[in-house]
C-alpha positions as CSV (number, residue, x, y, z in Angstrom):
1,M,148.0,-66.1,74.5
2,K,149.9,-69.0,75.9
3,D,148.9,-72.4,74.3
4,R,146.5,-74.0,76.8
5,F,147.6,-77.7,76.2
6,A,151.3,-77.0,76.5
7,A,153.1,-79.2,79.1
8,P,153.0,-77.1,82.5
9,P,156.0,-76.1,84.3
10,P,156.7,-78.3,87.3
11,G,154.0,-78.2,89.8
12,G,151.6,-76.7,87.4
13,W,148.1,-78.1,86.3
14,E,147.5,-80.1,83.0
15,T,144.9,-79.1,80.9
16,L,143.0,-82.3,79.5
17,S,140.2,-80.7,77.8
18,T,138.7,-77.2,77.0
19,R,135.4,-76.0,75.4
20,T,134.1,-72.9,74.5
21,V,130.9,-71.9,76.4
22,L,130.5,-68.5,75.1
23,Q,132.4,-66.4,72.5
24,D,131.9,-63.1,71.1
25,P,134.2,-60.1,70.2
26,W,134.4,-59.0,73.9
27,L,134.3,-62.2,75.8
28,H,135.3,-65.8,75.5
29,V,134.4,-68.1,78.4
30,A,136.0,-71.5,78.3
31,A,135.2,-74.4,80.6
32,E,138.6,-76.3,81.0
33,R,139.0,-79.8,82.7
34,V,142.3,-79.7,84.5
35,R,144.4,-82.2,86.8
36,T,146.3,-80.9,89.6
37,P,149.7,-82.3,90.6
38,A,147.8,-84.3,93.3
39,G,145.8,-85.8,90.7
40,T,142.6,-84.0,91.4
41,V,140.5,-83.4,88.3
42,L,138.5,-80.2,88.3
43,D,135.9,-79.9,85.7
44,P,134.8,-77.3,84.8
45,F,137.5,-74.9,85.9
46,W,136.3,-71.6,84.4
47,V,138.6,-69.3,82.4
48,L,138.1,-66.0,80.5
49,L,140.2,-65.7,77.5
50,Q,140.5,-61.9,76.6
51,P,142.8,-60.0,74.7
52,D,145.6,-57.9,76.4
53,W,144.7,-54.2,77.3
54,V,146.6,-51.2,77.8
55,T,146.3,-48.7,80.7
56,V,148.0,-45.2,80.0
57,I,149.6,-42.9,82.5
58,A,149.2,-39.7,80.9
59,I,151.3,-36.8,82.4
60,T,151.3,-33.2,81.4
61,D,154.3,-30.8,81.5
62,D,152.8,-28.9,84.5
63,Q,152.7,-32.5,86.5
64,R,149.0,-33.3,86.1
65,I,147.7,-36.8,85.3
66,V,144.9,-37.1,82.5
67,M,142.4,-39.3,84.1
68,I,139.1,-40.4,83.1
69,R,135.7,-40.7,84.9
70,E,133.8,-43.4,83.2
71,W,130.4,-45.1,83.5
72,R,130.8,-48.6,84.4
73,Q,127.7,-50.5,84.1
74,A,128.8,-53.7,85.9
75,V,129.2,-51.8,89.2
76,R,126.6,-49.1,88.1
77,E,129.0,-46.0,89.1
78,F,131.1,-43.4,87.4
79,V,134.8,-44.7,88.3
80,L,137.8,-42.7,88.4
81,M,140.3,-44.4,86.2
82,V,143.2,-43.9,83.5
83,P,142.6,-44.3,79.9
84,G,143.1,-47.5,78.1
85,G,141.5,-50.3,76.3
86,V,141.9,-53.5,74.2
87,I,145.2,-53.9,72.3
88,E,144.6,-53.8,68.7
89,G,147.4,-55.5,66.8
90,D,150.8,-56.1,68.4
91,D,151.9,-52.9,69.7
92,P,150.8,-51.8,73.2
93,V,152.3,-48.3,72.9
94,A,150.5,-47.5,69.6
95,T,147.3,-48.7,71.2
96,G,148.0,-46.7,74.2
97,A,148.5,-43.6,72.1
98,K,145.3,-44.1,70.4
99,E,143.1,-44.8,73.5
100,L,144.6,-41.6,75.1
101,A,143.7,-39.7,72.1
102,E,140.1,-41.0,71.7
103,E,139.2,-41.0,75.3
104,T,140.7,-37.6,76.2
105,G,141.5,-35.7,73.3
106,Y,145.3,-35.6,74.7
107,R,148.4,-36.6,72.7
108,A,151.8,-37.4,74.2
109,A,155.3,-36.2,73.2
110,R,156.8,-39.3,74.5
111,L,155.4,-42.9,75.2
112,R,157.0,-46.0,76.4
113,H,156.2,-49.3,77.9
114,A,156.4,-49.3,81.7
115,G,155.6,-52.9,82.3
116,S,152.8,-55.4,82.4
117,M,150.9,-57.3,84.9
118,F,148.1,-60.1,85.2
119,P,144.9,-58.3,86.0
120,D,143.3,-61.5,87.5
121,P,145.6,-64.4,87.1
122,A,142.9,-66.9,88.8
123,R,140.3,-66.6,86.1
124,I,141.4,-64.1,83.1
125,A,144.2,-65.3,80.8
126,N,145.5,-62.0,79.5
127,R,148.0,-59.2,80.3
128,C,147.6,-55.3,81.0
129,H,150.5,-53.3,79.8
130,V,151.0,-49.8,81.2
131,I,152.1,-47.2,79.0
132,L,153.8,-44.1,80.4
133,A,152.9,-40.9,78.4
134,E,154.8,-37.8,79.1
135,G,154.5,-34.4,77.7
136,C,150.9,-34.7,77.3
137,E,149.1,-31.8,75.8
138,L,145.3,-31.4,74.6
139,A,145.4,-31.7,70.9
140,G,141.6,-32.6,69.7
141,V,138.3,-33.6,71.0
142,Q,137.4,-37.2,72.4
143,Q,136.4,-39.7,69.9
144,L,134.2,-41.9,72.1
145,E,132.9,-45.2,71.0
146,A,129.2,-46.2,71.0
147,G,129.5,-47.7,74.6
148,E,131.6,-45.2,76.3
149,T,130.5,-42.4,78.7
150,I,133.8,-40.6,79.5
151,E,134.8,-37.3,81.2
152,P,138.5,-36.3,81.1
153,V,139.9,-35.3,84.6
154,L,143.1,-33.6,85.3
155,L,144.6,-34.1,88.8
156,P,148.0,-32.9,90.3
157,I,150.4,-35.9,90.8
158,A,150.6,-35.1,94.4
159,E,146.8,-35.6,94.8
160,V,146.7,-38.6,92.7
161,R,149.4,-40.1,95.1
162,A,147.5,-39.1,98.2
163,M,144.4,-40.7,96.5
164,L,146.2,-43.9,96.0
165,L,147.1,-44.1,99.8
166,R,143.7,-43.3,100.8
167,G,142.3,-46.1,98.8
168,E,140.2,-43.7,96.7
169,I,141.3,-45.1,93.3
170,E,138.8,-48.1,93.5
171,S,139.8,-50.0,90.5
172,G,142.6,-52.1,91.5
173,L,144.0,-52.6,88.1
174,H,144.0,-48.9,87.8
175,A,145.7,-48.3,91.0
176,A,148.2,-50.8,90.3
177,S,148.7,-49.1,86.9
178,L,149.3,-45.8,88.3
179,L,152.0,-47.0,90.9
180,R,153.9,-48.7,88.1
181,G,153.5,-45.8,85.8
182,L,154.5,-43.0,88.4
183,S,157.4,-45.3,89.6
184,A,158.8,-45.8,86.0
185,A,158.6,-41.7,85.7
186,G,160.4,-41.6,89.0
187,L,157.5,-39.7,90.4
188,M,156.4,-41.9,93.5
189,E,159.0,-40.5,96.0
190,K,158.5,-36.9,95.2
191,P,156.6,-34.5,97.5
C-alpha cells in the first residue's frame, strides 16, 4: 500500500493528517484531511484501506469457465462471479490457486498473472489482481470458510462473453476481470 503521506505527483492532493475510525481484519476506515492543488481542504475525506484482492479466470480444457454463484449479504442476492479473495502474503498467483481450490474444488495446470486494476480508486486504496488459470480440472471438494455460501457453476466461454455483452455479470469488478482474463487468454474475439 502506498505511503499516505508521500509527496503527491504534480496536481495530486496532499494528505495533511489521517485518523483511523474503524479497524478490524476485514475493514480499515480512515478519515483523511487533504488539500487539493487549488488549496481547498477536505476534512474528512473517507478512505477504505483494504488488502489487495485476486479474481481467478479459470478455464477448463473443454472451454468452460469455472464461476461461482455466491450469496452477497450487502445486496441480499446470490451473485454470479468468479472465484477470488484477499491476497495472503505477497503472491497473487498462489492466492488465486488457493481460492480456486477452496471455493470450487478445481485445480489449474497453468496459472499466470493477467494484470491488475483499482476496484474503486475514489474510495478504496487497493488493487485487484486477475489470475488466469488454464487447464482446470475438478480435483477435490470445496473447503468453504464459515462466512461463504458458494455454488460452483461451469459455463461455456461463448455464453459468458454473451452475458458480458448483455450486462448479466452484475459485479463490475468481476465483469472487468473476465474481460481482462479472457483477453489475456486470446479468447475474447473467438466465436
